[in-house]
N, C-alpha and C positions, 0 to 999 in steps of 0.2 A: 206345741209350737210348730208352725208350718215349716215345711222343708225349704221354702224359698229363703228363709232367714239363714239357714246353714249355707246355702249358695252365696248369699250376700256376704257372710263372714269370709268365705273362701275368696270371693272376688275382691274384698277389701285387702286380704293378704296378698293376692296377686298384684293389686294396684299399689300396695306398699312397696313391693319389690320393684315394680316399674317406676314408682315415684322416686325410689332411691337411685335407680339408674339415671333417670332424667335429671334429678336434682343434683347429683354429683357431676353430671355432664355440664350443667349450668354453672355450678359453684366452684368447679375445679380451677376456673380462671382466677379466683380470689387468692388461692395459696400457691399456685404454680407459676404465675406469670413473671414474678420478679426473678425467680431462679432461671426460668426458661429464657426470659428476655436478655439476661446478662450471660447466659451459658456458664453459670458459676460452677456447674458440675455436669457430668454426663446426664443424658436424659434418664437413663436407668437409675442413677444415684438419686436424682431429684424425686423420682417416683417412689423409691424405697423410703426416703426420708418422709415424704408426704403420707405414705401408707402407714408407717409407724405412728405418725401423728394422728391419723384417723382412728387407728385401733385404740390408742391410748385415750383419745377423746371419747370414743364410743363406750369404752369400759368405764370411764369416769362420768358418763353422761347422767344427768339428773332424771332421765327418762322422759315421761310425757308431760309437756307443759299444760297448764290449766286452760290455755286458750282453746285447745281442741275440745275440751270437755264443757266449759261454760264461759269461755272468754267472749264469744260473740252472740250468744243467746242464753236464755234462762231455761235450762233443761227441765225444771220443775213444772213447766207449762206444756211440755211435749210428751207424747207417748213413745213407747219403744218403736212402733212402726214408723212414726214420723222421724224419729232420731236416726234410724237406720237409712231411710230414704235420703235424709239430709247428708249423712256421712258419705254414702255412696256417690251422690251427685257432686260432693266436694272433691272426692278423689278423682272421679272422671274428669271434672273440669280442670283440676290442678295438673294432671298429667298431660291433657290436651294443650293447655296453655304453655307449660314449660317446654314441651316437645316442639311446639311451634317456634318459640324463641330460639331454641337450640338449633333448629333447622335453618333459621335466618342468621345464625352466628352472632346473636346479640345476648349479652349477659343481662340477667334480671334478678330480682330478689325473690327467693322462695318464701320468705316471710310475708312479703306483700301478697304474693299469690295465694298463700294459705289463708291469710286474714280476709281478703276480699272474696275468695271462694266460699269461705264459711259464712260471711255476711250475706252474699247473694243467695245461697242455698237456704239459709235460715229465714230470710225474708220471704222466699218463695213458699216454703213449707208453712210459715206463719200465715201468709195471705190465703193459702188454700184452706188452712184450718179455720181461719176466721170466716171465710166464705161459706164453709159447710155448717157453720153454727149461726142461726138467725138471731141468737141472743147476744152476739158479740159484734161490736162495731169495728170497722177498719181503722178508726181513730185510736184504737187500743193497740195498734201494732207496736208502738214503743215499749209496751210492757213485755213483749216477747224478745226484743232485740237489745243487745248491749253494744252501742256504737262507739264507746270510749276508746277501745283499742284501735279501731279503724282510723279515727281522727289523729291518734298518736302516730300511726304509721305515715299518714299523709304529711304531717308536720315534719317527721323524720326525714322524708325525701328531700325537702328543701334544705333542712339543716345539714344533712349529710353532704349534699352536692356542693353547697356554697363553702362550708367549712373545710371540707377535704380538699377541694380544688385550690382554695386560697393557701392553705397550710402547705400542700405539696409544692406549690409554686415558690413560696418564700423559703422553705427549708432547702429546696434544691438549688435555688439561686445562691444562697449563702454557702452551701456546701461546695458548689462549683467554684465560687469565688475563692474559697479557702484552698481547694485542692487542684483546681483546673483539670483539663483532660490529661495532662502529663502529671499524674498524681503520685507516681512511684516515690519520688524523693520526699514529698511532704507526708506521704503515708508512713514512711519509715520514722519520721519525727513525731507526728501527732496521731498516727493511725490507731495505736492502742487506746488512746484517750477517746478519740472520736468513735471508734467501734465499741468501746466500753459503754458510751452513752446509748448506742443503738442496741447493744446486747441487754443493757439494763431495761430499756423500754420494752424489748421483746419478752424478757423474763417477767416483767410486771404484767404485761398483756396476757402471757400464758397462765399466770397464777390467778389473776382477777377476772379474766374472761373465760379461759378454757377450764380452769379448775375451781371456779368460785364456789360452786355448790358443795364440792367435797371438802373444801377448807373452811367453809362458813362456820363460825362459832368456835374455831380453835384459838388457842392462846397466841399462836404465831400470827394469824390474821388480825386478831385484836390488837396486838402490839404494833403491827405494821400500820393499821388504821390510825392509831394514836400518834405514831411517830413516822409518818409517811415520808417526809423530807429526809429524815435521818436514815431511814431504811433505803431510800433510793441512793443516797450518798454512799452508804456502805457498799451497796451493790455495784455502784459505778466504780469505786476504788478497787473492789475485788475483781470485777470483770476486766478493768484496765490492766491490772497487774498480771492477770492470767494471760491476756492477749499479748502483753509485752514480752513475757517469757516465751510464748509460742512463736512470736515474731523473731526472736533471737535464733530459733531453730529453722528459720526460713519457711514457716508455715503461713499460708495465705489467709490472714485473719478476716479479710473481706468475704472469702468463700465460707468460712465458719459462721460468720454473722448471717449471711444470706440463707444458708441451710437451716440455721437455728430459727430464723424468722419463718421459713417455709414450714418447719415442724410446728411452730407455735400457731400459725394461722390454720393449719390443717387440724390441729388438736381442738382449737376453739370452734372450727366449723363442725366437726363431728360431735363435740360436746354440747353445742347449743342449737345448731340447725338440724340435728338429727330428728328432733321432734316435728320439724316441718314435714317430714316424709312419712313417719310412722305414728305420729300422735293421733291422727284421726282414725286409722285402722285399729290401734290399740283401744281407743275410746269406744269404738264400735264393738270390739270384742268384749270389753268390760260390760257394756250395755246388754249384750247378748247373754253373758254369764249371769248377770243380776236377774234378768227376765226369766231365764231358764230355771234358776234356783227358786224363783217365786211362782213357778207353775206354768210358765210359758205363755202368759197372757200378753198379747201384743198391744193391749190398751194400757199396760202398766205405765204410770208416770215415772219419768226418769230423774227423780229427785236425787238419786245416788250419784249422778254425774256432777252435781253441784258441790259434792264433798271431795276432799283430797283422795287420790287413788290409794287403795290399800293393797293392790295387787303387786307382785314382784314381776318386773318385766325384763330381768337381766338377760334371759335367754334370747328374747327378741332383739335386744340391743346388741348383743354379741353377734348374732346372725346378720343384723343390719350393718354392723361395722365391716364384716367380711364381704358382704355384697358391695359395699361402697368401695372397698379396696380393689375388688375384681373389676368393677366398673371403671375405676381410675386407670387401670392398666389396659383395658380393652376398648374404651369408648373413643371412636374417631371424632364424634361431635364435640367432645371436650376440647380437642385441639382446634376445632373450628371456631368455638367461642373464644378460646385463648388468642387465636390469630387476629380477631377483630381488635383486641386491645393492643397486641404487639404491633400491628400495622399502623395504628394511630399513634404509637409511641416511638416508632423507629425513626432514625435520623436520615435514612437513605431515600425516603419517599416512595418506597416500593409498594406501600399499601394505599397510596393516595387515591387510586382509581377505584377503590372499593366503594367510595362515596363520591357523589357529584357536589358541585358548589351550589350555593343557594343565595338568594338576595340578602338574607340576614347575615350569612357568613362573610359575603363580600363587603357589606357595609361595616361589619365589625373589624375586618382586617384593615380597611381604609382608615377607620378611626384609630386603630392601633398604630398604623404607620405614621399618621399625622401626629399622634401623641409622642411617638418615638423621636420624630424630627424636632419637636419642641424641646424635649429633654436633651437632645444632642446639642442644641443651640446654647442652653443654659449651663451645661456640664463643662467644667474646665477640661482642657485638652489632656493634661497628665492623667486625670481620673479616667477619662474615656479610653486612653491608650492602655492603662492598667487593666481595666475591666475587659476590654476587647481581647487582650492577650490571655487573660484567664479563661475566656470562653472560646479560645481558638481551638478548633477540633483537632484531635490527634488520636490515632488508633494505637494505643500502647499495649493493648491486650492481644491484638491480632487473632481474635476468635471469630470474627464475622457476625457477632451478636448484634441485635438491634440497638442495644445500649450497653454501657459499661457497668461494672460492679459498684461504682460509686452511686449511680442513680438507683440501682437495684436496692442497695442498702437504705437509701433515703426513702424509697417507696415502702419498704417493710417497716422501717422505724416509725415513720409518720403515721402510717395506717394503724400500727399497733398502739401507738400513744393515743390517737384519737378514739379508737374503739375502747381501749381500757379506760380512758377518761370519761367517755360517754357512759360506760357501764357503771363506774363508780358514782357518777352523778345521776344515775338512773334515767339517762336520756336514751330514747329508742333509736340509736344509730344503726344503720344497715351496713353489714360487713361488705356486701357487694358494692353498694354505693361508695363507701369510703375507699375501698381498694382501687376501684376503677377511677374515681375522680382524683385521688392522690397521684396515680400514674399519669393522668392527663395533665395535671398541674406541673408535675416534675418534668414532663417532656416539653411543656411550653417554656419553662424556665431554662431548660437545657438547650434551648434554641433548636430543638428538633422540628419545630413548626416554623420553617422558613417561609418566605413570601411565595415560593413556588407551591407549597403544600398546605399553607395555613387554612385556606378556604375549604379544602377537602377535609382537613382534620376537624375543624369547627363543626362542619356539617355532620361528620361522623359522630362527634361527641353529643351533639344535640339530638341526633337520631337515636342514640342509645338512651339518653336521658328522657326523651319523650316516650321511648318504649317502656321505661319504668312506670311512668304515669298511666300508660295504656294498659300495663299489667293489671293494675287495680281495677280499672274500668272493664277490661276484657274478662278478667276472672270473675268479677261480679255478674256480668251479663251471661257468660257461659253457665256458671253455677245456678243462676236464677232460672234460666230456661230449662236446664236439666232437672232442677228440683221440681218445677211445675209439671214437666212431662212425667217424671217418676210418680208424683202424687196423683196425677190424673190417670195415667195409663197402667199403673201398678206393675204386675208381673210382665205383661207384654212389653211395656215401655222399657222395663229393666233389661229384658232379653235383647231388644233391638239396639239399645244404647251400648250394651256390653259388646255385642258383635261389631258395632260401628267403631268403638274405641279400640277394640282389638285389631281391626283392620288398619286403622290409622297408625297405630303403634308399630305394627309389623311392616307396613309400607314405608314408614318414615325411617326405620332403623335397619331393616334387613333387605329391602328391595332396592338395589342400586339402580341409579339412572345411568345406563351404559353410554348413551349418546353424549350426555354432558361430561361424563368422566373421560371419554376418549378425546374430547376437545380441550381439556384442561392441560396446561403446560406446567410442569413442576419446576419451580425456579431452582430447587436443589439439583435437579438433573442438569439444568443449564450450566450451573457452576461446575459440576463434576465433569461434564463432557460437552463442551461448547460446540465442537466441530460436528459431532453426530447429531446433536440436538438441532443445530442450525440447518443441516442438510435435511433432516426429517421435517422440520417446520416449513421450510421453503418448498420442498417437494410436495408436501400435502396441500399447501396453500395453492400452489400453481395447478395441481390436479383438480382441486375443488373449484378454482376460478374458471378453469376450462369447462367443467361440467355445468356450472351455474350460468356461465355466459351462453353456452349452447342451448340450454333448456329455456333461458329467458327469451332468446330470439324466437324459438319455436312456440313458446307459450304466448308471446306477443302476437305472432301471426294468427294463432288460433283463438286469441282473445280469451285465454284461460285464466280467469281472475284468481281462482284458488291456487293454481301452480305459481303464479306470479307473487302472490302473497307469501307463500312458503319460501320461494327463492329470495325474496327481499329480506325476510327474517334471517335466513341462513347467511346471506352476504353481509348483513349488518353485524351478526354475531361474529363472523370471521374477521371483520374489520376491527371490532372492539377488542378481540383477542390479540390481534397483531399490534394494535395501538397500545395495549398493556405491555407487551414485550418491548415496544419501542421506549416506553417511559420507564422501564426497569433497566435501561442500558447502564446507568451510572453504577448501581449496586452490583450488576453482573461484572462489569469491567474491573471494578475495584477488587473483586474477589477472584478474578481469573487472570486475564491477560493485560491488566492495566500497565504492566511494565513495557510491553511491546506496542508502541504507538501505531505502527503500520497495521498490525493485526487488529487492533482496536478500531482503526479507521475503517477497514473493510467490513468489520462486523456491524458498525454503525450504518454504513452504506447499505448493507444487505437489509437490515430492518427498516431503514428509511424507504428504500425502493419497494419493499414488500408492503409497507403501510400505504404508500401512494397507489400501488396496484389494486389493493383491496378497496381503497377509497373510490377509485374509478369504477370498480365493479358495482359498488353501492349506488353510484350516480347513474348507472345503467338500469339496475333492477328497480330502484325506488320510483323513478319517473315512469317507467313502463307500467308498474302496478297502479300508480295513481291515475295514469291515463285510462286504463281499462276500468279501474274502480269507479271513476267519474262518468263512465259510460260514453266516453268520447269516441269519435269515429276511428276505426282501426286503420292499420297501414294499407296502402294501396298495393296492387300486384307488383308494380315497379319497385316500390320501396321494399317489399318483402323479398323479391328476387335478389335485389342488390344486397340486402343484409344476409341472406343465406349464402351468397357467394363469398362475402366478406367473412362470414362465420367459418366457412370451409378453410379459408386461408389462415385464419387465426388458430384453428385447431391444428393445422399442419405445423405452424410455428411453435405452438406450445408443446406438441408431441416431441419435437426436436429438443426443446429446452428441458423438458422433463427427463428425457433420456440422458442428457448431459449431466443433469443434477444427480441422477441415480447411479450413473456409471463413472462419474468424475472424468469422463473423456470429453475434452473440449476441442477436439481436432476439427470439428465442423462448425465452429462458432462463426467463421466468416460466411458460411452458407446461410446461417440464420440472419446475419446482417443484410445479405442480399435479399432474402425473402421479406425482411422487414421493410426495406426500401421499396420493393415492388408493391407491398401492401399499402404503404403510405401514399403511393401514386394512385392506387385504386380508390383509397379513401378520399383523396383530393378530388378525383374525377366524380365520385359519387356525390360529394358536397356540391360541386358546380352544377351537376345535373338537377339536384334537388332545388338549389337556388333558382335555376331557370324555370322549374315547374312552379315554384311559389310566385315568381315574377309574372308568369303567364296565367296565373290563376288556376292552374291544373292540379294543385296540391292543397289539401286541407291544411290550414295554418298550424293547428295544434299538432296534428300528426307529423307535419313537416318539421316543426321544431323538435319534436321527440326524436325523429329520425336523425336530424343534425346533431342532437345531443349524444345519441348513441355512437355516431361516427366519431365525434370528438373524443369521447371517453374511451372508445376502442383504441384509438391512436395512443392515448395516454397509457392504457394497460400494456400494450405491446412494447411501447418505448421503455417503460419502467421494468418490464420483464427482461428485455435485452440488457439494460444497465445492471439489473440484479445478477444476471448470468455472468457478466464480466467481473463484478465484485466478488462473486462466489469463486471464480477461478483464481483471482488474486489472493483471496482468503486461504484457499487450499495450498497455494504455493508458499505463502508466508508462514502458514502453520507448519509446513514441512521444514522450513528454515529454522523455526523456533525449536522444533523437536530435535533436529540435528545438532543445533548449538547446545541444547541442554545435555545431549549425550556426550558431547565433547568435554563439557565441564565436569560431568560425572566421572 
């Protein structure tokens, strides 16, 4: 047997580890988000519970599913060499695809990725094999490929999305109607019964989804199958009584239910989805073992893969479980994927700007508003008042979580029931699809999607859903191309693709983008230290604005298109960042200084003036770039001299403002006011002179309008900067009063 196959087995092992890393990063959102979203426990406790679930699930895993061996192709028609090329291309494509989704912060299905990567690679190898044999027609491709699994997955996408979203919406609406946001009193009365239903659903899910293969054929499972309703009733009564007694000792039974659901989903994930990451490498290892035992002939037909596996894979499964737990604790991308769902589920609108609106989302919201108005007209007033009161938001937990533990329990219960039901009926439901869409449906029913955020949330949901469909298509295309390249290029193609994938993996996971990281503002830091964060944000923005403004004037004079393009992009990015801060005002104030209205007012003013200042800068850089980019005539000497003189005055004003911001010394603020007034007089004079030149025909019309636009936006920039400075001073003074008052009460 050639040495290259030893290398391939080693590469498959490495890709299995990377696949576990990427897969856990993607699928952690399924079992973490309900607990994270409600802050049912500390972050460390949630990870410990999920880790135990993963280890138990891995230890009870059924091992390698048949789809990796013969689910998408007929191995009896492929040689050992062809099967190894097929498996290597599948693993390369699977890791690339999932890593791309994780980088974008979008959850997707590892099952869909595996299925379509297998399908694409199998078709590529089969086509190459048919092309090399003149006695075989391309019409016989269907004999090599088994497409039944792929069609089942496609139908499961639609079924999962519609069923999960609808169920999540209905169950959440009924639960909120029962408990309301002020649920403490009702929870003491009916909490044990309601949580008993949830815990029963979670236990049923854990037994028949996470441990189904280990319990199959036992007398217990047989009895439950025959007396399902009675078994569920007994479980409900037992769980309700247990939770009732726990509640007597003031134990938070919602927290117990949520952590139990987290454990159950993690167990099912490791017990069933583990094969998505290591199934292909283990199948490749078994093909290698069979071929080596038969003498190492690479032309050996792989009929052995069509039979059930006889090898024991316990050691590989245990190692995989440990790798999955380590990844869960160390992967930052897992939190990135989780943040997408949390932002779309939160009630404060903090994540709305992650997605923009679309024509479809706006039309859907208008239709929903009109439908709501119709039902408002036909619904009796007493009923409307009752429902509105039940859905009147109140923060009884005071945890700062995106949503409360009632919704978290609904998410876990509904997802568990749907997945368990689908498993018992042998329907190919996707865990990722069900968990995500249940969360979206519950957030809609819980009125987290207000009119201010609905268009963004709908766009975000459809972005994720369309991404699921693209997963199949993208996985198929990537695996198909890699399969053809490996079959055509052999060892050389294998080496090049290995190095390329290694670079992509390292670059994506270990090489940080410093520039982007430096510009990101952590909302948690804003809440912890609003004063320091505000000072830092404003000071950095003013410094950057001064630099961009100065460079824009110089680049415009020199007609430097490249520099203007970079400055336009930088100004736009800075504006969007400050716009995001402005739209996060509500959530920030609620969790910090919402009780002090004066302090809140000055904070709002600071962000508003900052937003207007950066907007004015964009209106300077973008027209300047477009003017030069369209090859229009540059500025005249008079216009350039005038702008350079104005630029010098602007720099002087901004240097004074920056000093006051960094030193908190506002003693010279009146001098800045005088300098501002003098600058405005010069701007007015420059405007009159340019209008005179345009009237006399001495100035190019396009260059003249650009010049006047820069003058106008410069005035806006300086005006907003001066206003911002005043609000900053008042903010510091009011903050001192708040701190002194707090010390008095202490």
